[in-house]
C-alpha positions as CSV (number, residue, x, y, z in Angstrom):
1,M,-7.3,5.2,3.4
2,Y,-6.0,1.7,3.2
3,E,-8.5,0.3,1.1
4,Q,-7.5,3.0,-1.2
5,F,-4.1,1.9,-1.1
6,V,-4.5,-1.4,-1.6
7,E,-6.9,-0.5,-4.8
8,L,-4.0,1.9,-6.0
9,T,-1.2,-1.0,-5.4
10,N,-3.1,-3.7,-7.3
11,Q,-3.5,-1.0,-10.3
12,I,0.1,-0.4,-10.4
13,F,1.9,-3.4,-9.4
14,W,-0.4,-6.7,-9.6
15,E,-3.2,-7.8,-7.5
16,G,-2.6,-8.7,-4.0
17,Y,0.7,-6.3,-4.2
18,A,-0.4,-4.6,-0.9
19,E,-1.1,-8.4,0.5
20,T,2.4,-10.0,-0.4
21,L,4.3,-6.9,0.8
22,A,2.6,-6.8,4.3
23,K,3.5,-10.1,4.8
24,E,6.9,-10.4,3.3
25,N,8.0,-6.9,4.3
26,P,5.8,-5.4,6.8
27,T,8.3,-2.9,7.5
28,R,8.3,-1.7,3.6
29,F,4.7,-1.6,3.5
30,Q,4.1,0.5,6.8
31,L,6.4,3.1,5.1
32,E,4.9,3.2,1.4
33,L,1.3,2.7,3.3
34,N,2.4,6.0,5.6
35,D,3.5,7.8,2.8
36,F,0.5,7.3,0.5
37,I,-1.6,8.2,3.4
38,N,0.8,11.7,3.9
39,T,0.8,12.2,0.1
40,Y,-3.3,11.8,-0.6
41,Q,-4.9,13.1,2.6
42,F,-7.9,15.2,1.8
């Protein structure tokens, strides 16, 4: 799921958004990733 999250955020925002967010604001990154996983879990 992590790879899909990174791919989606690259398409919505910019290339490297997830990596930048993870470095600059790890708490928000984790919240967004968890929200993505909970929303799109198959």
